[in-house]
N, C-alpha and C positions, 0 to 999 in steps of 0.2 A: 530766585530771582523775583524781585518786586516790581510790579508794573504799575505805575501812578500815572492817572490823569493829569492835564495841567490845569486847564479853565474849569473852575469850578470844585476844584479838588485842593491844588497848590494856589492858583492865581486867581485873585478876585476880579475878573474883568468885567462883572458887572457894575462895579463902582463907577469906573470911567464912562462906560455906557450909559448908566442912569444920570450921571453927573451932565453928560452932553445932550441929553433929553431935557434935562431943567433948562439949561441952557438954550437950548436951539427952539423948544417948544412951549417952555414954561409950565411944562406939566410936570408935577411931583408925582413919579412913580418910584416906587421902591421894591427891593427884591423879592418881599413876599407878593408881588403882585404878578410877578414874571411866574406864569404857572404853567408853561409850555415851551419845549426846547425853541421852537420856531418863533423869534422874536418879531417877525412880520405879522404872525397871527394874533400875537398877544398885543403889541403896539398900533397895528394898522397903520405901518409906516413901511412902504414898498421896499426902500434900500436899508432896512435895517442891519443888513451884512456890512455897509459900509460903514456904519458907527462902531461894529465890531471891530472891522479891519483896522480903522483909525485908533482905535483902544489899544489894539495890539501893537500897533506900529509905533505910537507914542511912548510906549513901556512904562506908561505910569500905573497900570495896574497894580494894587498892592498885594502882598500875600496874606492868605487867612492867618488867623491868630493861631500860634502853635506850630506851624509849619517847620520853621528853622529847627525846631528842638525836636519835633516829630522827627524830621530826616535824620539827624543826628543817631537818634535812638535805633531808628531801622536799619541806618548804615551798619552798625554794629551786628545785627543780625545777617544781613544779605545785601547784595548790590542791589541797585535801583535804576529802572529804566522809566523815563517819561514816554508814555504812547499817547500822543495827542491826535486830535482829529483837524487841527490846524491845518492848513495846506502848506506844501512844501516850500512855496515860494516865499513864505513868512519864518524861514528858517534861522535867517541872519539876525532878525530882530528879536526872534524867539531865545536864540542864545545869548544875545546882548542881554537881555531882562533877566536871564537866569544869573548872569556875571554880576549885573548891577545890583541884583537883590542878595548876591551873595551865595547862591544856590548851588551854582555849578559845581563844587568842591564836594557835593553830596551824590552828584548824579553822574551814573556811567555812562548813558548813552541818550539821545531822544530820538525818538521814531514817530515819524509823521504818517499816520495811518490812514488808508483809503477807505470812508465810510460806507459809501455804496457797493464795494466788492467784497471777496472773499480775502482779505489782507491777510497774509502769512503770518503776520506777528502774532496773532492768536492764537495760533498752533504752536507758538513756542511755549516751553517747559516754565512757565511761571508757576510760583508757588503760591505768590499772592496778586490780586488784581483789586484796583480801587479806581472808582470813575464815578460820575454822577449821572452817567446814561446808562440806563439800564440794557438798551439795545447794543453797548458795546460791551457790557459785561457778559451778556449771555453769548458772546462769541469765542470768549475764551474756552479752553479745554476745560473738561468736566472735572478733571483732577485740581483744577487753580481753585484755592479759595477765595470768593469773590465778596467785597465790600462795597456797598451802594453809600456814597457820600450823600447824605439826606439833603436836598435843596427844594425850594419851592416848585421848581420845575419838574421834579421828580415824586412829587406828594401822592399822585393816582398810582403809582405801581403798588399793589398788593402784594406782591411777592409769593403767591399762594402756594408755589412749589419749593419755596424756601431756598431758591438759589443762592441768595446772597445774605451776608448780614449788614444791617443799616446802621450807621453811624452817623453823628451829628458835630463831632468835634475831632479835633487831631489827637488831643490827648485820648479820648475812648477808642478811636483808630489803633493809636499805637498799644493801648491796653489788650484789645483784642487780637491785634497780630500777635504780641507776644504770647497771649494765650495760647493761640491755634499753633505758634511753632513748639510749644510744649507736647502737644498731641501727636 
């Protein structure tokens, strides 16, 4: 079983958020400027979550390059579950987004994980986990092969224990997963 995060791995949620910032504040902020997970700290906007929620509900966020092809290749190897930190009340628009972008046919299920708790999903027997948040990757079982999808907001992670493999593209992610499956 493969666990994939949604935002930052499959869904480019930053694109509509950054567009909103340009429209609302006239500030040209780019993805490389987002150096922390907490947008309130990066942007100095008290309700940054409101912009994120609006972007999710609008279903305008695009998929990252190579996602569809990558999912096709991975599905041949294993089943795919999305493990997202989105709140459960956004389940309907999340499922609608997957359908609208034609990704639902590759996904076996979507799980809305609780970030602040010891969510049981992280104890499941996933062989592979892919996320852009180190704190989520570290919650998976020791036996799970972990991949950190490199984004500007996780650049500070030094990975000194070598807990995960860093990837920067879907092409590289699929290559690494195929390589791991051979061992």
